[in-house]
C-alpha positions in Angstrom: -17.3 17.0 14.6 -18.1 13.5 13.1 -15.7 10.9 11.7 -17.1 8.0 9.7 -14.9 4.9 9.0 -15.9 4.1 5.4 -13.0 1.7 4.6 -10.1 -0.2 6.0 -12.1 -0.9 9.2 -11.4 -4.5 10.3 -9.7 -5.0 6.9 -6.6 -3.8 5.2 -7.7 -2.3 1.9 -10.1 0.5 0.9 -8.9 3.2 3.2 -11.4 6.0 3.5 -12.4 8.3 6.4 -14.9 11.1 6.2 -14.5 14.0 8.6 -17.3 16.5 9.0 -17.3 19.8 11.0 -19.6 22.8 10.9 -17.3 24.4 8.3 -16.0 21.5 6.2 -16.4 18.0 4.9 -13.2 16.2 3.8 -11.8 12.7 3.2 -8.6 11.2 4.4 -7.7 8.7 1.6 -10.1 7.3 -1.0 -8.8 3.8 -1.6 -9.8 0.8 -3.7 -10.9 -2.5 -2.0 -8.6 -5.3 -3.1 -8.9 -9.0 -2.8 -11.9 -11.4 -2.9 -14.7 -11.9 -5.3 -16.7 -9.1 -3.7 -14.1 -6.4 -4.3 -15.2 -5.3 -7.8 -18.8 -4.9 -6.7 -17.8 -3.0 -3.5 -15.7 -0.6 -5.6 -18.7 0.0 -7.9 -21.1 0.9 -5.0 -22.0 4.6 -4.9 -20.2 6.6 -2.3 -21.9 6.8 1.1 -21.8 10.6 0.8 -22.3 13.2 -1.8 -19.0 13.7 -3.6 -19.9 17.2 -4.6 -20.1 18.1 -0.9 -16.5 17.2 -0.2 -14.3 20.3 0.2 -10.9 18.6 0.0 -9.0 15.3 0.3 -5.9 14.5 2.3 -3.9 11.6 0.9 -1.4 9.6 3.0 0.4 7.9 0.1 0.1 6.5 -3.4 -0.8 2.9 -3.0 -4.0 2.0 -4.8 -5.7 0.8 -1.6 -5.4 4.4 -0.4 -5.7 6.4 -3.7 -7.4 4.1 -6.2 -11.0 5.5 -6.0 -9.9 9.2 -6.4 -10.7 9.2 -10.2 -14.1 7.7 -9.3 -14.6 10.5 -6.8 -13.8 13.1 -9.5 -16.1 11.4 -12.0 -18.9 11.5 -9.4 -18.6 15.3 -9.0 -15.8 16.0 -6.5 -14.1 19.3 -7.6 -11.9 20.2 -4.7 -8.2 19.9 -4.2 -6.3 16.7 -3.2 -3.4 17.5 -0.9 -0.5 15.1 -0.6 3.4 15.1 -0.6 5.4 16.0 -3.6 6.7 12.4 -4.1 3.2 11.0 -3.8 2.0 13.6 -6.4 4.7 12.3 -8.8 3.8 8.7 -8.2 0.1 9.3 -8.8 0.9 10.5 -12.3 1.9 6.9 -13.0 -0.4 4.9 -10.8 -3.8 6.5 -11.4 -3.6 6.3 -15.3 -2.3 2.7 -14.9 -5.3 1.9 -12.7 -7.6 3.5 -15.2 -6.0 1.4 -18.0 -6.8 -1.7 -15.9 -10.5 -0.6 -15.4 -10.9 0.0 -19.1 -9.3 -3.4 -19.9 -11.6 -5.1 -17.5 -14.7 -3.5 -19.0 -13.6 -4.5 -22.5 -13.1 -8.1 -21.4 -16.6 -8.0 -19.8 -18.1 -6.9 -23.1 -16.5 -9.9 -24.8 -18.1 -12.3 -22.3 -21.4 -10.4 -22.0 -23.3 -12.7 -24.4 -22.5 -15.8 -22.4 -22.7 -14.1 -19.0 -25.5 -11.6 -19.2 -25.4 -11.0 -15.4 -22.1 -9.1 -15.9 -23.8 -6.1 -17.6 -22.8 -3.8 -14.7 -19.1 -4.4 -15.5 -19.5 -3.3 -19.2 -18.7 0.3 -18.1 -15.3 1.0 -16.6 -15.2 2.0 -13.0 -13.4 5.1 -14.3 -11.5 6.0 -17.5 -8.1 7.4 -18.4 -9.8 10.8 -18.9 -11.2 10.6 -15.4 -7.7 9.9 -14.0 -6.3 12.8 -15.9 -9.1 15.1 -14.6 -8.4 13.9 -11.1 -4.6 14.5 -11.4 -5.3 18.2 -12.2 -6.8 18.4 -8.7 -3.7 17.2 -6.9 -1.7 19.8 -4.9 1.8 18.8 -3.6 2.9 19.9 -0.1 6.3 19.6 1.6 6.8 17.5 4.7 6.7 19.3 8.0 5.1 22.5 6.7 1.7 23.6 7.9 -1.0 24.5 5.4 -4.6 25.6 5.5 -6.8 23.6 3.2 -10.1 25.2 4.4 -11.5 27.6 7.0 -11.0 26.1 10.5 -8.5 23.5 9.4 -4.7 23.3 9.6 -2.7 20.3 8.4 0.8 19.0 8.3 2.4 15.9 6.6 5.1 14.0 8.5 7.3 11.2 7.1 5.7 7.8 7.7 8.7 5.8 6.4 6.4 3.3 4.5 7.0 4.1 0.8 8.3 7.1 -1.0 6.2 10.1 -0.1 4.1 8.3 2.5 2.8 10.5 5.3 1.4 10.7 8.8 -1.2 13.5 8.7 -1.7 15.9 11.6 -5.0 17.9 11.4 -6.1 20.7 13.7 -9.8 21.5 13.5 -11.3 24.6 15.1 -15.0 24.5 16.0 -17.1 26.4 18.6 -14.0 28.0 20.1 -12.3 24.6 20.6 -9.4 23.1 18.6 -9.2 19.3 18.2 -6.1 17.6 16.9 -6.5 14.5 14.8 -3.6 12.3 13.8 -3.9 9.8 11.0 -0.9 7.4 11.1 -1.4 6.2 7.5 0.7 3.1 6.8 3.8 3.2 9.1 7.1 1.8 8.0 9.4 -0.5 10.0 12.1 1.5 11.7 15.7 0.6 11.0 14.9 -0.6 7.5 16.9 0.5 4.4 16.1 3.3 1.9 13.5 5.4 3.7 13.8 7.3 7.0 12.1 6.0 10.1 8.5 7.1 10.9 8.3 10.6 12.4 7.5 10.5 16.2 4.2 12.3 17.0 3.8 13.6 20.6 0.2 14.6 21.0 -3.3 14.0 19.6 -6.9 14.3 20.8 -8.0 11.6 18.3 -5.6 9.0 16.8 -6.5 6.8 13.9 -3.8 4.2 13.7 -3.0 1.3 11.4 -2.5 -2.3 12.5 -1.6 -4.4 9.4 0.9 -6.4 11.5 -0.6 -5.6 14.8 -0.5 -9.2 16.1 3.0 -10.3 15.1 6.7 -9.4 15.0 8.9 -9.5 11.9 12.2 -11.3 11.9 15.2 -8.9 12.3 16.9 -7.6 9.2 20.0 -9.8 9.5 17.8 -13.0 9.7 15.7 -11.8 6.8 18.7 -11.2 4.7 20.1 -14.6 5.5 16.8 -16.1 4.6 16.7 -14.2 1.3 20.2 -15.4 0.4 19.4 -19.0 1.2 16.2 -18.9 -0.9 18.0 -17.4 -3.9 21.0 -19.7 -3.8 19.0 -22.8 -3.3 16.5 -22.0 -6.1 18.9 -20.6 -8.7 22.1 -22.6 -8.1 21.0 -25.9 -6.5 17.6 -26.6 -8.0 18.2 -24.7 -11.3 14.9 -22.9 -11.2 13.6 -19.3 -11.2 12.6 -17.0 -8.3 9.3 -15.2 -8.9 8.8 -12.1 -6.7 5.3 -10.6 -6.6 6.0 -7.0 -5.6 4.1 -3.8 -5.4 5.4 -1.5 -8.1 5.9 1.3 -5.6 8.0 0.5 -2.6 8.5 -3.3 -2.6 10.2 -3.4 -6.0 12.7 -0.7 -5.1 13.6 -2.2 -1.8 14.0 -5.7 -3.2 16.4 -4.3 -5.8 18.2 -2.5 -3.0 18.8 -5.8 -1.1 19.9 -7.7 -4.2 22.3 -4.9 -5.2 23.9 -4.5 -1.8 24.2 -8.3 -1.1 25.8 -8.7 -4.5 28.3 -5.9 -3.8 29.1 -7.6 -0.5 29.8 -10.9 -2.2 26.9 -12.7 -0.4 25.0 -13.2 -3.7 26.5 -14.0 -7.1 25.7 -14.4 -10.7 22.2 -12.8 -10.5 20.0 -12.1 -13.5 17.2 -9.8 -12.4 14.3 -8.8 -14.5 11.8 -6.1 -13.4 8.6 -6.9 -15.4 6.3 -4.0 -14.7 6.2 -0.7 -16.7 4.8 1.0 -13.6 7.6 -0.3 -11.4 10.1 0.9 -14.0 8.7 4.4 -13.9 8.3 4.3 -10.1 12.0 3.4 -9.8 12.9 6.4 -11.9 10.7 8.6 -9.6 12.4 7.1 -6.6 15.8 8.1 -7.8 14.6 11.6 -8.3 13.8 11.9 -4.6 17.1 11.0 -3.1 16.5 13.7 -0.4 14.0 11.3 1.2 16.4 8.4 1.5 18.3 7.5 4.6 22.1 7.8 4.6 22.8 4.2 3.7 20.5 4.3 0.7 22.1 7.5 -0.5 25.5 5.9 -0.4 24.2 2.8 -2.3 22.6 5.0 -4.9 26.0 6.6 -5.5 27.6 3.2 -5.8 24.8 2.2 -8.2 25.5 5.2 -10.4 29.1 4.0 -10.8 27.8 0.7 -12.1 30.2 -1.4 -10.0 29.6 -5.1 -9.1 25.9 -4.9 -10.2 23.8 -8.0 -10.9 22.5 -8.2 -14.4 19.4 -6.0 -14.3 16.8 -5.5 -17.0 13.6 -3.5 -17.0 11.2 -5.0 -19.6 9.3 -2.5 -21.7 7.0 -4.4 -24.1 4.5 -7.2 -23.7 6.6 -9.2 -26.1 9.6 -8.9 -23.7 7.4 -9.9 -20.8 6.2 -13.0 -22.6 9.8 -13.9 -23.5 10.6 -14.2 -19.8 8.4 -17.2 -19.6 10.8 -19.1 -21.9 13.5 -18.8 -19.3 13.7 -22.1 -17.5 16.4 -21.3 -14.9 18.6 -18.7 -13.3 16.2 -15.7 -13.3 14.8 -13.5 -10.6 11.6 -12.0 -12.0 10.1 -9.1 -10.0 6.6 -8.2 -11.2 3.3 -6.6 -10.1 0.8 -6.9 -8.6 2.1 -7.5 -5.1 -0.9 -9.6 -4.1 -0.8 -11.6 -7.4 -4.3 -10.6 -8.4 -3.6 -8.7 -11.6 -0.9 -7.7 -14.1 2.0 -9.6 -15.5 2.8 -11.6 -12.3 -0.1 -13.9 -13.0 1.6 -15.1 -16.3 4.9 -15.7 -14.5 3.1 -17.7 -11.8 1.2 -19.7 -14.3 4.4 -20.8 -15.9 6.5 -21.3 -12.8 4.2 -22.6 -10.0 3.9 -26.1 -11.5 7.7 -26.5 -11.5 9.3 -28.0 -8.3 12.6 -26.4 -9.0 11.2 -22.8 -8.8 10.4 -20.6 -5.8 8.0 -17.7 -5.1 9.2 -15.1 -2.8 6.5 -13.2 -0.9 7.7 -9.9 0.7 4.5 -8.0 1.4 1.1 -8.3 3.1 -1.4 -10.5 1.2 -5.0 -9.6 1.8 -7.8 -12.1 2.4 -9.2 -13.4 -0.9 -6.2 -12.7 -3.0 -4.2 -15.2 -5.0 -1.1 -14.3 -3.0 -3.0 -15.1 0.3 -4.0 -18.5 -1.1 -0.4 -19.3 -1.9 0.8 -18.2 1.6 -1.9 -20.3 3.2 -0.7 -23.4 1.5 -3.0 -23.9 -1.5 -1.9 -26.9 -3.6 -3.9 -25.8 -6.6 -5.0 -22.3 -7.7 -6.9 -21.0 -10.7 -5.1 -18.5 -12.9 -6.8 -17.1 -16.1 -9.5 -19.7 -15.6 -7.1 -22.6 -15.6 -6.4 -25.1 -12.8 -2.7 -24.6 -11.9 -0.8 -27.0 -9.5 1.4 -25.4 -6.9 4.6 -27.4 -6.9 7.1 -24.5 -6.5 8.3 -23.6 -3.0 6.4 -20.6 -1.5 8.6 -18.5 0.8 7.4 -15.6 3.0 10.0 -13.2 4.2 8.0 -10.9 6.5 11.1 -9.0 7.6 11.2 -7.3 4.2 7.7 -5.8 4.7 7.2 -2.1 4.4 4.7 -2.2 7.3 5.7 -1.8 10.9 5.2 -4.9 13.0 3.6 -5.0 16.5 6.7 -4.0 18.5 7.3 -1.1 16.0 3.7 0.1 16.2 3.9 0.0 20.0 7.2 1.8 19.9 5.7 4.6 17.7 2.8 4.9 20.1 5.2 5.4 23.0 6.2 8.8 21.6 2.8 10.3 22.8 3.5 12.3 25.9 0.0 11.5 27.2 -2.7 9.2 25.9 -4.9 10.5 23.1 -8.5 11.0 24.3 -9.7 8.4 21.8 -7.7 6.0 19.6 -9.2 4.0 16.7 -7.3 1.0 15.4 -7.8 0.5 11.6 -6.2 -0.9 8.5 -5.8 -4.5 9.9 -7.8 -7.7 9.6 -10.0 -8.1 12.6 -7.7 -10.4 14.5 -4.7 -8.1 14.1 -6.6 -4.9 14.9 -8.2 -6.4 18.0 -4.9 -7.8 19.2 -3.1 -4.5 18.8 -6.0 -2.6 20.5 -5.7 -4.9 23.5 -2.0 -4.3 23.7 -2.6 -0.5 23.7 -5.1 -0.9 26.5 -3.0 -3.2 28.6 0.4 -1.5 28.2 -0.6 2.1 27.6 -3.9 2.4 29.4 -5.4 4.0 26.3 -9.1 4.4 25.4 -9.1 2.3 22.2 -11.8 1.1 19.8 -11.7 -1.1 16.7 -14.5 0.4 14.5 -16.5 -1.7 12.2 -17.2 -0.5 8.6 -19.7 2.4 8.7 -19.0 3.3 12.3 -19.7 7.0 12.9 -18.0 8.8 15.8 -19.2 12.1 17.2 -16.7 14.2 19.1 -17.7 17.1 21.2 -14.3 18.1 22.7 -12.4 17.3 25.8 -14.6 19.4 28.1 -17.7 17.4 27.2 -16.1 14.1 26.3 -16.6 12.2 23.1 -19.3 9.8 22.1 -19.7 7.4 19.2 -22.5 5.7 17.5 -23.0 3.4 14.5 -24.4 5.1 11.4 
């Protein structure tokens, strides 16, 4: 058996792992690279394998850095099934067409600039189209949590709740080859335990090979009580003392719903007051509706709050914008508004318009609640940029930039170590992925030092050959 680390190796986006046995070739995730000037070109590169040869895909969750190249895969000839959870299948119905719309829009803009920038000719064709996304969605097969299924000869799989976003999964895979069975575990993106809305990540007790994320593998989040106090202080100071707006870049799936949860609950408890909240993302609006349809995946506290929300008691003013005109009208609001908008890393979508209008204003604040990848506008803001370019214009950064890491949907280092402690014995090999090099290497060292595990941090393109416990495993760079 071979495993090739095609994406999210020493970086956070572009998750994609190719597994090959004598009987099958399959992918775990097929995500888009996000952040940095090289991202569009990297996403356009041909796949490092023949898409027609892939038998099936296992998808951990709906975020575009894990699912965003699936329509490209279909367009390139992949015809097999894509297995994922029911909630993820629902979210893909919104997210992949939205991504296709962005690709088509980018291509249309490239055509308009083609005369003045002839070198951009490669961008005149969309990465994939709405038709490609619809074709891809017809290949999606939904599977319940905790139920084994057989996607192919010699392969058994099971999705377990990862607690990251709605529908997110840890994937267990048992592969039978030459009379031996090897168990692979792909952690996917793990949620922070003890956080509201979703259940904690499912403990896994055994694996021969573990592929584990490390987004926050080098740091700890503040506890929830401290994070909530920080959120209250930011909102009160910005809205009521300075008289500005709070701009919240948030992923349409996961972050938006959790930020709304906190604002609603803190209002109910009397700790926030007189809020006017606008969700300016059609995809987030639909994702919120889908979230409410999957209450069975909520923890008990979130189920209780959902019941309170249905009664309409003590709610902040909440409006979901629908049209582009409504979105533009938000930029006329000078004070008192909390505007939640995508994208979460500030690199696309309506959030860029709101940042352009509010970043130059000292009375305003920007609330960062999720990870910001290298090369993104969000990362430049977090790193303290005093000027940024938005839509080709130089924009001064005078607004306060606040990072509340405790609201992140990703497990921090203590939580990652806690999840790893559930293994009854060390996996034969552990590969740390989905983290910038510094975070991945730091977390790998903790696993070696505290668990005594055999751990590697693969570079992009690393190919691992596994020949079973009896003969040991080897790896080489492809």
